[in-house]
N, C-alpha and C positions, 0 to 999 in steps of 0.2 A: 379594930374593932370593925374595919370593912370588912374583912372575910367572916366574921361572925355574922354583920347585915346580910352578906350573900348566901352565907349557909342556911339563913332563918328566910329569906325570901325563896330560895329553893325548896325548903323544907314546905312552906305555906303552899307553892305551885304544885309540889307532889301531891300535897293531902287535898286540892282542889281537883287536881287529875283523878285521884283515886275515889273522889266522891263525884264526880260526875261519870265515869265509868260503871260504879256501884248503882245509881239511879237510871243508867240506860240499860243496865242488865236486868232491874227490877222494871224496866218498861218492856223489855222483851219478854220476860219471864210473863208478865201480865197479858200482853198479847198473844202469848200461845194459850194462856188457861182461856182468855175468851175465844178464841180459836176454837178450842175443845169444846167452850159452852154452847156455842153456835152451832157446829155439827150436832152435838147430841139433842139439842133442845128447838123445836121449832117454834118458841115464843122469842127467840132472840135472832130471828132473821137480821135485825139491821146491824147487829154485832160484825156480819163479815162485812161490811162494806167500809168500815173503821180500824180492823183489829190489824191490820197489816203496817199502818202506818209506823211504829218502829223499825221494820224490817226495810220499808222503802228509805226513810231518814238515815239509815245504815248505811244503804247503796249509795245514797245521795252525798253523805259527809267523811263516810270514813274510806281508809284504803282499801285495795280490794282485798289483801290477806285479812285485815283488822273487819270487813264487811262479811268474808268466808266465815270468820269464828263467830260471830254475831247470829248469822245463818245457821250455822250447825247451833249452837247456843239455843236458838228460837227452836228447832225442830226438836231437839233431845227435849225442852221444857214441854212442847207439845205433846210428845210421846207419853211424859210423864203425867201430865196433867188427864190425859185421854184414859190412861190404864189405871190411875187413882180413881178415876169415877165409877168405872166399872159396867159402865153403858155405852161402850162406844163399839164401832165396829172395826178397830186396829188391834191386830193380833197382839199381845203381850209378850212378844216374841224379839230374839237380839237382831233378825232381820230387820225387822219393823222399826227398831231402834235405829238402826243403821241406815236405812231409807229414809227416815225422816230427819236424819242428821246431816248426811252426805249430799243429799240434793239440793235442801235451801243453802246449805253451805257453799254449794258449787253455784248454784244461781245468783247469789248475794255476790261472790266474786266476781262472775262475767257481768251482773249488773254494773257494780262498781268500777270494772276494767272499761266496759261502754261507757258509762259516764264520766270517766279520765278524759277518754277520746271525743266523743261528740256532745257530751252535757245530759243533763236528765231528760230523758225522755219518757214520759206515762204509756205514750202507745207503745212504743217498743219494749219497754218493760213487760207491758201487761200480754204483748204478744208472745215476748220469750216465756211469759210464764205457764202457758199451754205446755209447754216440754216440762216443766214441774209437772203439771197435772199427770201427764203421760209416764213419767218416770215412779210417779207414787201409786200407778192401778196396781201391782202387786200385794197393796196394803188391803185390798178387797173393799175398799169405800164406794158406796153404789154409787154415789153422783159424784165422784170426787172430794178435792180438798175445798175447794172455792165454793163450787157449786152447791156441795153440801152441805153448806151453812145457810143456804136458801130454802129452808122449810121442808117439804114433805117431796119437793123436785118437779111441782107445779110448773114453772118456767121451763125447766127443761123440756117436759111433755107437751108444751104448746110449741116451741121452735121444732123439737125432734129429739132424739133421745143423742145421738151424736151432736149433730148442731148445736143443741140447748147446751149440751154438758162444756163444749168449745167456748161458745159464745158469751154463757154465763161467768165462766171463770175469769174470761177476758175483761169482761166488764166489771167485776166487782174486781180484779186488779187496777185495772184502767182509773177506778173511781179512789182506791187508796192512794193511789200514786201521785195522782192528779194534786188530792187534798194534800198531800205533803210537799209536792211544787208550790201550791198556794201558800200555805202555812211558812214555807219556809223564806219566801220572798217578801211576804207581807209583815212587816217589823209591828208588830201591836204596840202602840201607845198612846196613853191617854190623851196626852198635851198634842198628837200630832191630827192636825184638821185634812189631812190627805190619805187617812187609811182608807176609807172606802173609794175613793178613786184607783188609789195606787190597787187594791184588790180587784177592782172591776177592771184594769189596766191589766193586770196579769191572768186573769179568768180568761179576758179575750184574747190575749195572745197565747193560750194553751189552747183553747178550742179553733183557735184561727189557723195555729202553724203544726197542729196534731192531724186526725183523721181527714179534718174536711179537705186541708191540701192535698192529701194523697188522692181522694177523691176528685176533685177539681184537677189533678196531673192527669188523673185517667181520663177524664172529661175531653180536657183540652188536647190530648194526645190523639184521640180520635177525629178531630177537627180540620177540614182541609185548610190548607197552606197557602198562602199567596205565592206565586211564583218570583223569583229573586230578581233583584234590583239588577 
């Protein structure tokens, strides 16, 4: 009887794991579809700021190998969604499929490895995303992947062609990663009266510990030091 109960428990656990994996795969596929939609239509500019949530969630919670497969799956889904729409700048070739699979997969592997070593850092992950944009340049996208989700490139022209390309991609990736960090640490509970204070504390910590801390470090480094005691 005991062995039967253990077998049933393991079977239920396996079913739950398969169910969670299926739901996460659907989330990645939906994310890729929304990314393709944002690139194709300037009406969906806001999608670019949230569509990478499943990808950064994989970096945050999965092992580097599993995160790599998640990134490759996301890139493959993005290629299929773009080609199926018929209104994309991405050429329907094997080379495009390889780039969109390998580069996001490598980025997720590196991001998950970095997260295991120093923690989940939206700033560093957004900074590393710039390498993804340069790696995907052979696809022929006018404004890159993330910057291409921001309409007709007005923001890029305002800042400058090269600086705008990099800055917009960095900001979009940083917002996505920051949202993942906030949503992962704030436990939504209807009965919890500390939800808003906890969310505010997480946001304050992120904004204090990320980019402003780097700027403050640069400012302090240039200030004169007192003589040693």
